C-alpha positions as a LaTeX table, in Angstrom:
\begin{tabular}{lrrr}
\hline
Residue & $x$ (\AA) & $y$ (\AA) & $z$ (\AA) \\
\hline
Met1 & 20.30 & $-18.46$ & 18.58 \\
Asn2 & 22.22 & $-17.60$ & 21.69 \\
Ser3 & 23.57 & $-14.16$ & 20.80 \\
Pro4 & 21.65 & $-11.09$ & 19.66 \\
Asp5 & 24.49 & $-10.43$ & 17.21 \\
Asn6 & 23.75 & $-13.52$ & 15.14 \\
Val7 & 22.94 & $-12.65$ & 11.55 \\
Ile8 & 20.80 & $-14.51$ & 9.03 \\
Arg9 & 21.80 & $-13.74$ & 5.45 \\
Val10 & 19.67 & $-14.54$ & 2.40 \\
Gly11 & 21.49 & $-13.18$ & $-0.62$ \\
Thr12 & 22.01 & $-9.49$ & 0.10 \\
Ile13 & 19.29 & $-9.37$ & 2.77 \\
Glu14 & 20.37 & $-9.49$ & 6.43 \\
Val15 & 18.35 & $-10.16$ & 9.58 \\
Arg16 & 20.29 & $-9.32$ & 12.76 \\
Phe17 & 18.60 & $-10.30$ & 16.02 \\
Arg18 & 18.96 & $-7.67$ & 18.73 \\
Val19 & 16.68 & $-8.95$ & 21.51 \\
Gln20 & 15.67 & $-12.59$ & 21.94 \\
Ala21 & 12.36 & $-13.85$ & 23.37 \\
Ala22 & 14.27 & $-15.45$ & 26.25 \\
Gln23 & 15.58 & $-12.04$ & 27.25 \\
Thr24 & 12.07 & $-10.59$ & 27.56 \\
Ala25 & 10.27 & $-13.57$ & 29.13 \\
Gly26 & 8.61 & $-14.25$ & 25.80 \\
Gly27 & 7.35 & $-10.68$ & 25.49 \\
Met28 & 8.99 & $-9.81$ & 22.19 \\
Thr29 & 11.79 & $-10.42$ & 19.74 \\
Met30 & 13.47 & $-7.44$ & 18.10 \\
Phe31 & 15.61 & $-7.63$ & 14.98 \\
Glu32 & 17.19 & $-5.34$ & 12.42 \\
Phe33 & 16.16 & $-6.05$ & 8.83 \\
Thr34 & 18.54 & $-4.72$ & 6.15 \\
Val35 & 17.27 & $-4.73$ & 2.56 \\
Pro36 & 19.51 & $-3.17$ & $-0.13$ \\
Ala37 & 17.83 & $-1.18$ & $-2.88$ \\
Gly38 & 16.41 & $-3.39$ & $-5.62$ \\
Ser39 & 16.22 & $-6.53$ & $-3.48$ \\
Arg40 & 13.21 & $-8.84$ & $-3.70$ \\
Val41 & 11.34 & $-9.32$ & $-0.44$ \\
Pro42 & 8.37 & $-11.47$ & 0.61 \\
Val43 & 4.83 & $-10.25$ & 0.08 \\
Pro44 & 3.08 & $-8.53$ & 3.02 \\
His45 & 2.28 & $-11.12$ & 5.67 \\
Ser46 & 0.92 & $-11.55$ & 9.17 \\
His47 & 1.67 & $-13.64$ & 12.25 \\
Asp48 & $-0.92$ & $-15.70$ & 14.11 \\
Ala49 & 0.77 & $-15.76$ & 17.52 \\
Phe50 & 3.40 & $-13.02$ & 17.46 \\
Asp51 & 2.83 & $-9.40$ & 16.58 \\
Glu52 & 5.40 & $-7.56$ & 14.52 \\
Thr53 & 6.46 & $-3.92$ & 14.69 \\
Ile54 & 9.04 & $-2.46$ & 12.34 \\
Tyr55 & 10.82 & 0.72 & 13.23 \\
Gly56 & 11.04 & 2.51 & 9.89 \\
Gln57 & 12.52 & 5.88 & 10.75 \\
His58 & 15.58 & 5.51 & 8.51 \\
Gly59 & 13.54 & 4.64 & 5.45 \\
Val60 & 11.00 & 7.41 & 6.08 \\
Gly61 & 13.72 & 10.03 & 6.47 \\
Thr62 & 15.65 & 8.86 & 3.41 \\
Trp63 & 12.57 & 8.68 & 1.18 \\
Thr64 & 11.38 & 12.10 & 2.32 \\
Leu65 & 14.73 & 13.72 & 1.50 \\
Asp66 & 14.97 & 11.91 & $-1.84$ \\
Val67 & 11.46 & 12.82 & $-2.93$ \\
Glu68 & 11.12 & 16.34 & $-1.51$ \\
Thr69 & 14.82 & 17.40 & $-1.48$ \\
Pro70 & 16.74 & 18.29 & 1.73 \\
Val71 & 15.11 & 21.73 & 1.66 \\
Val72 & 12.19 & 20.27 & 3.64 \\
Thr73 & 14.49 & 20.01 & 6.66 \\
Leu74 & 14.23 & 23.80 & 6.89 \\
Ala75 & 10.74 & 23.28 & 8.29 \\
Ala76 & 12.38 & 22.31 & 11.58 \\
Leu77 & 13.84 & 25.84 & 11.92 \\
Tyr78 & 10.43 & 27.21 & 12.84 \\
Val79 & 10.39 & 25.06 & 15.95 \\
Ala80 & 14.12 & 24.81 & 16.70 \\
Val81 & 15.16 & 28.47 & 16.11 \\
Pro82 & 12.12 & 30.61 & 16.90 \\
Arg83 & 14.12 & 33.86 & 17.09 \\
Leu84 & 14.58 & 33.81 & 13.30 \\
Phe85 & 10.85 & 34.34 & 12.80 \\
Pro86 & 8.51 & 37.17 & 13.75 \\
Pro87 & 6.26 & 36.47 & 16.75 \\
Pro88 & 3.27 & 34.35 & 15.71 \\
Arg89 & $-0.18$ & 35.89 & 15.89 \\
Val90 & $-1.67$ & 32.60 & 17.10 \\
Arg91 & $-0.89$ & 31.36 & 20.58 \\
Phe92 & 1.14 & 28.15 & 20.80 \\
Ala93 & 1.61 & 28.09 & 17.02 \\
Arg94 & 4.91 & 26.24 & 17.27 \\
Leu95 & 3.45 & 23.65 & 19.59 \\
Leu96 & 0.48 & 23.15 & 17.27 \\
Leu97 & 2.45 & 22.90 & 14.01 \\
Gly98 & 5.46 & 21.04 & 15.38 \\
Gly99 & 3.22 & 18.74 & 17.39 \\
Thr100 & 1.13 & 17.92 & 14.32 \\
Met101 & 4.20 & 16.81 & 12.38 \\
Ser102 & 5.63 & 14.85 & 15.32 \\
Val103 & 2.40 & 12.96 & 16.00 \\
Val104 & 1.99 & 11.95 & 12.35 \\
Val105 & 5.60 & 10.76 & 12.06 \\
Leu106 & 5.44 & 8.82 & 15.31 \\
Ser107 & 2.14 & 7.17 & 14.39 \\
Tyr108 & 3.58 & 6.11 & 11.03 \\
Leu109 & 6.45 & 4.31 & 12.73 \\
Phe110 & 3.96 & 1.86 & 14.22 \\
Tyr111 & 2.59 & 0.88 & 10.82 \\
Val112 & 4.15 & $-2.09$ & 9.06 \\
Pro113 & 5.90 & $-0.05$ & 6.35 \\
Phe114 & 6.82 & $-1.60$ & 3.03 \\
Gly115 & 10.04 & $-1.05$ & 1.14 \\
Ala116 & 8.88 & 1.56 & $-1.35$ \\
Trp117 & 8.90 & 5.35 & $-1.38$ \\
Trp118 & 5.21 & 5.68 & $-2.27$ \\
Phe119 & 4.22 & 4.58 & 1.24 \\
Leu120 & 5.13 & 8.13 & 2.24 \\
Arg121 & 1.43 & 8.72 & 1.57 \\
Phe122 & 0.90 & 7.77 & 5.21 \\
Leu123 & 2.55 & 11.10 & 6.03 \\
Leu124 & 0.13 & 13.15 & 3.90 \\
Pro125 & $-1.70$ & 14.56 & 6.96 \\
Met126 & 1.44 & 16.52 & 7.84 \\
Trp127 & 2.40 & 17.53 & 4.28 \\
Pro128 & 0.57 & 20.91 & 4.29 \\
Val129 & 2.21 & 21.85 & 7.59 \\
Met130 & 5.67 & 20.76 & 6.40 \\
Met131 & 5.34 & 22.68 & 3.12 \\
Leu132 & 4.03 & 25.77 & 4.92 \\
Leu133 & 6.93 & 25.77 & 7.40 \\
Thr134 & 9.46 & 25.08 & 4.64 \\
Ala135 & 8.16 & 28.04 & 2.64 \\
Ala136 & 8.21 & 30.26 & 5.74 \\
Ser137 & 11.80 & 29.24 & 6.49 \\
Val138 & 13.01 & 29.88 & 2.93 \\
Asp139 & 11.26 & 33.24 & 2.94 \\
Thr140 & 12.74 & 34.23 & 6.31 \\
Leu141 & 16.29 & 33.20 & 5.39 \\
Ala142 & 16.10 & 35.01 & 2.06 \\
Arg143 & 14.78 & 38.20 & 3.67 \\
Arg144 & 17.39 & 38.12 & 6.42 \\
Trp145 & 20.57 & 37.33 & 4.47 \\
Leu146 & 19.77 & 37.70 & 0.76 \\
Arg147 & 17.48 & 40.75 & 0.74 \\
Pro148 & 19.02 & 42.42 & $-2.36$ \\
Ala149 & 18.34 & 39.32 & $-4.42$ \\
Tyr150 & 15.15 & 38.29 & $-2.58$ \\
Pro151 & 12.80 & 38.06 & $-5.62$ \\
Val152 & 15.38 & 36.13 & $-7.65$ \\
Val153 & 16.14 & 33.73 & $-4.80$ \\
Ile154 & 12.47 & 32.96 & $-4.15$ \\
Ala155 & 11.72 & 32.48 & $-7.86$ \\
Ala156 & 14.80 & 30.27 & $-8.31$ \\
Ala157 & 13.94 & 28.17 & $-5.23$ \\
Ala158 & 10.35 & 27.67 & $-6.41$ \\
Ala159 & 11.49 & 26.73 & $-9.93$ \\
Leu160 & 14.16 & 24.33 & $-8.64$ \\
Ile161 & 11.77 & 22.56 & $-6.29$ \\
Ala162 & 9.11 & 22.30 & $-9.02$ \\
Trp163 & 11.66 & 20.88 & $-11.49$ \\
His164 & 12.89 & 18.37 & $-8.92$ \\
Gly165 & 9.33 & 17.29 & $-8.16$ \\
Val166 & 8.46 & 16.62 & $-11.80$ \\
Lys167 & 11.80 & 14.89 & $-12.48$ \\
Thr168 & 11.49 & 12.70 & $-9.39$ \\
Ala169 & 7.94 & 11.74 & $-10.36$ \\
Ala170 & 9.08 & 10.80 & $-13.86$ \\
Asp171 & 12.14 & 8.88 & $-12.62$ \\
Arg172 & 9.97 & 6.89 & $-10.23$ \\
Tyr173 & 7.39 & 6.12 & $-12.95$ \\
Thr174 & 4.62 & 8.02 & $-11.19$ \\
Phe175 & 3.05 & 8.94 & $-14.51$ \\
Asp176 & 2.98 & 5.27 & $-15.58$ \\
Leu177 & 1.61 & 3.62 & $-12.43$ \\
Trp178 & $-1.95$ & 3.91 & $-13.69$ \\
Arg179 & $-1.27$ & 1.33 & $-16.40$ \\
Gly180 & $-0.69$ & $-1.40$ & $-13.81$ \\
Glu181 & $-3.54$ & $-0.19$ & $-11.62$ \\
Arg182 & $-5.99$ & $-0.48$ & $-14.53$ \\
Arg183 & $-6.13$ & $-4.21$ & $-13.88$ \\
Tyr184 & $-8.45$ & $-3.62$ & $-10.94$ \\
Ile185 & $-10.96$ & $-1.94$ & $-13.22$ \\
Asp186 & $-10.53$ & $-4.56$ & $-15.97$ \\
Val187 & $-11.08$ & $-7.46$ & $-13.57$ \\
Gly188 & $-14.03$ & $-5.71$ & $-11.94$ \\
Arg189 & $-15.71$ & $-5.06$ & $-15.28$ \\
Phe190 & $-15.11$ & $-8.66$ & $-16.34$ \\
Met191 & $-16.66$ & $-10.06$ & $-13.17$ \\
Ala192 & $-19.65$ & $-7.75$ & $-13.53$ \\
Ala193 & $-20.26$ & $-9.08$ & $-17.04$ \\
His194 & $-19.55$ & $-12.78$ & $-16.41$ \\
Thr195 & $-20.97$ & $-13.53$ & $-12.96$ \\
Glu196 & $-24.43$ & $-13.60$ & $-11.42$ \\
Pro197 & $-25.54$ & $-10.56$ & $-9.40$ \\
Gly198 & $-25.65$ & $-12.77$ & $-6.30$ \\
Ala199 & $-22.14$ & $-14.16$ & $-6.74$ \\
Val200 & $-19.67$ & $-14.08$ & $-3.85$ \\
Leu201 & $-16.04$ & $-13.40$ & $-4.78$ \\
Phe202 & $-13.30$ & $-14.83$ & $-2.56$ \\
Ser203 & $-10.43$ & $-12.35$ & $-2.77$ \\
Met204 & $-7.91$ & $-10.29$ & $-0.88$ \\
Gln205 & $-5.96$ & $-7.94$ & $-3.15$ \\
His206 & $-9.04$ & $-7.22$ & $-5.27$ \\
Ser207 & $-11.65$ & $-7.30$ & $-2.51$ \\
Gly208 & $-12.26$ & $-3.54$ & $-2.45$ \\
Ser209 & $-12.10$ & $-2.90$ & $-6.19$ \\
Leu210 & $-14.43$ & $-5.82$ & $-6.98$ \\
Arg211 & $-17.13$ & $-4.29$ & $-4.82$ \\
Leu212 & $-16.64$ & $-0.93$ & $-6.50$ \\
Tyr213 & $-16.30$ & $-1.96$ & $-10.14$ \\
Ala214 & $-18.17$ & $-5.28$ & $-10.21$ \\
Gly215 & $-20.91$ & $-4.56$ & $-7.68$ \\
Arg216 & $-20.44$ & $-8.01$ & $-6.16$ \\
Leu217 & $-20.21$ & $-9.18$ & $-2.57$ \\
Thr218 & $-16.62$ & $-10.11$ & $-1.63$ \\
Leu219 & $-15.26$ & $-12.41$ & 1.05 \\
Arg220 & $-11.71$ & $-11.95$ & 2.37 \\
Tyr221 & $-10.24$ & $-15.44$ & 2.21 \\
Asp222 & $-7.25$ & $-14.39$ & 4.31 \\
Leu223 & $-9.64$ & $-13.84$ & 7.23 \\
Leu224 & $-11.39$ & $-17.18$ & 6.75 \\
Asp225 & $-10.51$ & $-20.07$ & 9.07 \\
Pro226 & $-8.20$ & $-22.48$ & 7.16 \\
Ala227 & $-10.57$ & $-25.37$ & 7.90 \\
Trp228 & $-13.70$ & $-23.63$ & 6.63 \\
Leu229 & $-13.17$ & $-23.10$ & 2.90 \\
Asp230 & $-15.13$ & $-26.14$ & 1.70 \\
Arg231 & $-17.89$ & $-25.58$ & 4.25 \\
Thr232 & $-18.18$ & $-21.94$ & 3.20 \\
Val233 & $-18.40$ & $-22.82$ & $-0.48$ \\
Glu234 & $-21.06$ & $-25.46$ & 0.22 \\
His235 & $-23.06$ & $-23.06$ & 2.37 \\
Leu236 & $-23.03$ & $-20.39$ & $-0.34$ \\
Arg237 & $-24.21$ & $-22.94$ & $-2.90$ \\
Ser238 & $-27.02$ & $-24.04$ & $-0.59$ \\
Ile239 & $-28.41$ & $-20.51$ & $-0.37$ \\
Gly240 & $-28.05$ & $-19.81$ & $-4.10$ \\
Arg241 & $-24.89$ & $-17.68$ & $-3.96$ \\
Arg242 & $-22.26$ & $-18.89$ & $-6.43$ \\
Pro243 & $-18.62$ & $-18.52$ & $-5.30$ \\
Tyr244 & $-15.60$ & $-17.51$ & $-7.39$ \\
Phe245 & $-11.93$ & $-17.10$ & $-6.46$ \\
Val246 & $-10.07$ & $-13.99$ & $-7.70$ \\
Phe247 & $-6.29$ & $-13.83$ & $-7.24$ \\
Asp248 & $-3.33$ & $-11.71$ & $-8.14$ \\
Glu249 & $-0.37$ & $-13.82$ & $-9.23$ \\
Phe250 & 1.28 & $-14.01$ & $-5.81$ \\
Glu251 & $-1.98$ & $-14.98$ & $-4.09$ \\
Val252 & $-2.33$ & $-18.39$ & $-5.73$ \\
Asp253 & 0.45 & $-19.94$ & $-3.64$ \\
Val254 & $-0.75$ & $-18.06$ & $-0.55$ \\
Phe255 & $-4.25$ & $-19.50$ & $-1.00$ \\
Lys256 & $-2.97$ & $-23.04$ & $-1.53$ \\
Lys257 & $-0.72$ & $-22.86$ & 1.49 \\
Arg258 & $-3.61$ & $-21.71$ & 3.65 \\
Phe259 & $-6.32$ & $-24.12$ & 2.48 \\
Ala260 & $-4.96$ & $-27.04$ & 0.42 \\
Arg261 & $-4.17$ & $-29.36$ & 3.31 \\
Arg262 & $-7.71$ & $-29.38$ & 4.73 \\
Asn263 & $-9.96$ & $-28.46$ & 1.79 \\
Arg264 & $-10.41$ & $-30.02$ & $-1.63$ \\
Trp265 & $-11.14$ & $-26.64$ & $-3.20$ \\
Gly266 & $-8.00$ & $-25.24$ & $-1.65$ \\
Thr267 & $-5.78$ & $-27.19$ & $-4.05$ \\
Leu268 & $-6.74$ & $-25.11$ & $-7.12$ \\
Asp269 & $-5.93$ & $-28.17$ & $-9.24$ \\
Trp270 & $-8.12$ & $-27.15$ & $-12.16$ \\
Pro271 & $-7.61$ & $-24.46$ & $-14.83$ \\
Pro272 & $-8.76$ & $-20.90$ & $-14.13$ \\
Met273 & $-11.90$ & $-19.72$ & $-15.91$ \\
Ala274 & $-10.19$ & $-16.45$ & $-16.91$ \\
Thr275 & $-6.82$ & $-14.74$ & $-16.71$ \\
Leu276 & $-5.39$ & $-11.28$ & $-17.23$ \\
Gly277 & $-2.03$ & $-12.17$ & $-18.73$ \\
Thr278 & 0.01 & $-13.72$ & $-15.93$ \\
Thr279 & $-1.14$ & $-11.11$ & $-13.42$ \\
Val280 & $-4.66$ & $-12.20$ & $-12.40$ \\
Ala281 & $-6.38$ & $-15.59$ & $-12.31$ \\
Ile282 & $-10.08$ & $-16.27$ & $-11.66$ \\
Tyr283 & $-11.26$ & $-19.72$ & $-10.59$ \\
Asp284 & $-14.76$ & $-21.18$ & $-10.64$ \\
Pro285 & $-14.88$ & $-23.98$ & $-8.02$ \\
Ile286 & $-18.32$ & $-25.15$ & $-9.15$ \\
Asp287 & $-17.79$ & $-25.44$ & $-12.91$ \\
Gln288 & $-14.26$ & $-26.80$ & $-13.29$ \\
Lys289 & $-13.78$ & $-26.94$ & $-17.07$ \\
Leu290 & $-10.68$ & $-29.09$ & $-17.33$ \\
Asp291 & $-10.46$ & $-29.06$ & $-21.13$ \\
Thr292 & $-11.45$ & $-25.45$ & $-21.78$ \\
Pro293 & $-8.77$ & $-22.76$ & $-22.06$ \\
Pro294 & $-9.32$ & $-19.74$ & $-19.81$ \\
Leu295 & $-11.00$ & $-16.63$ & $-21.11$ \\
Ala296 & $-8.72$ & $-13.66$ & $-21.68$ \\
Ile297 & $-9.70$ & $-10.57$ & $-19.72$ \\
Ala298 & $-9.48$ & $-7.54$ & $-21.99$ \\
Arg299 & $-7.01$ & $-4.82$ & $-21.08$ \\
Thr300 & $-8.83$ & $-1.53$ & $-21.41$ \\
Arg301 & $-7.55$ & 2.01 & $-21.54$ \\
Thr302 & $-9.18$ & 5.10 & $-20.14$ \\
Arg303 & $-10.24$ & 7.88 & $-22.45$ \\
Arg304 & $-7.14$ & 9.59 & $-23.81$ \\
Gly305 & $-6.59$ & 12.95 & $-22.24$ \\
Ser306 & $-9.35$ & 12.49 & $-19.66$ \\
Trp307 & $-8.73$ & 13.10 & $-15.98$ \\
Leu308 & $-12.06$ & 11.55 & $-14.98$ \\
Cys309 & $-12.09$ & 8.31 & $-13.00$ \\
Asp310 & $-14.08$ & 5.33 & $-14.21$ \\
Pro311 & $-17.52$ & 5.32 & $-12.58$ \\
Pro312 & $-18.26$ & 2.50 & $-10.12$ \\
Gln313 & $-20.65$ & $-0.32$ & $-10.96$ \\
Val314 & $-24.21$ & 0.17 & $-9.77$ \\
Cys315 & $-25.05$ & $-2.62$ & $-7.32$ \\
Pro316 & $-28.14$ & $-4.53$ & $-8.62$ \\
Ala317 & $-31.31$ & $-4.03$ & $-6.62$ \\
Gly318 & $-31.69$ & $-6.57$ & $-3.86$ \\
Thr319 & $-27.99$ & $-7.46$ & $-3.80$ \\
Pro320 & $-26.35$ & $-6.81$ & $-0.42$ \\
Ala321 & $-23.39$ & $-4.46$ & $-0.60$ \\
Ser322 & $-21.76$ & $-5.80$ & 2.54 \\
Pro323 & $-21.99$ & $-8.87$ & 4.74 \\
\hline
\end{tabular}
C-alpha cells in the first residue's frame, strides 16, 4: 500500500491505514479501525513480531455517555469552572480529583479495548470520583439557579438517573449475563468429578476458572511454543500427570492453527470426551474413544434467590496449585 488513505473493507468493517511502516523506518504502523454496531469481529489476538495499540477514546466516551447519561459530563465543571464551587477545604483538591480521573482514562487508552460497553470496568477506579464530582456539580447548579425548587430538582435528578441505570442494565442484558457465565462453574465441576487430582488441563479461556472450581493445575496453551505440544504431553505422561484439553467453541480452530502442523495431538482429529452444548469441548489426548459419543456436561443453576457465589473447589492435598 503506497498511500495512508488506502482502505480495506470487509463487509461493513473498514481499516484505513494512516501511517505506514516505511514512513517510520519500521517503527510502527497506525490505522483507523471502523466497526459499526452489531458487526462481527475476530476474537482477541496477539502479534508475535509487531505490537498493537488501539486508541479507543471515541468508544470510551460514547459508552460512558450511553451507560451513565450525559449528566456525568458535569463532573468536569469542578475542574474547568472552579468559581462555581465553594473553596475546597483540602489543598490541591482539584488537582487530586481531576488528576485521578485523567490518569485512569489515559491508562485505559493503552489497553487493547474490545468492542463492548462492559469493558468500561477498566474505568472503575475513577468511578467514585466521577460520581462524587457529578453529584457536587448537580447540587451546586441547583442551589445557584434553581433554589426555590431545589429539593424537587435533586429528587427528580436522582430518580431519573436511577431509572436510567436500571433500564440501561436491563436493555443490555446485565441481569442475564450470569446464565452464560455459569458455564465456567459447570465445566469446572465436571472436570473436578471426572479427572484425576494430578491432571493438567491445557486451556486459555477457562484457565482461571478451572483452577478455582476444579482444583486442577492448568497450562496456558497459547503461551506454549507451537513445536512443543507433543513433547509436553509426553513429559506429563512420563511423570504421572494426565493431560486434558479444555476449549470454548472459538478456541478449537485457534488450537489447531497453532499446533496441528507440527504436532499429532494438535490436529484434534478425534471426538471430544465431553461437551457443553456447542459452547465447550473437552478432549482427552490419551484415551481417544473414536466410537463413544461425548458425555454431556450438565447445565446447573444457582440457588434461586441466592446472592451467594458458588464456593471454590478445595485443592486436594499434595496437588500443586501453581506451576
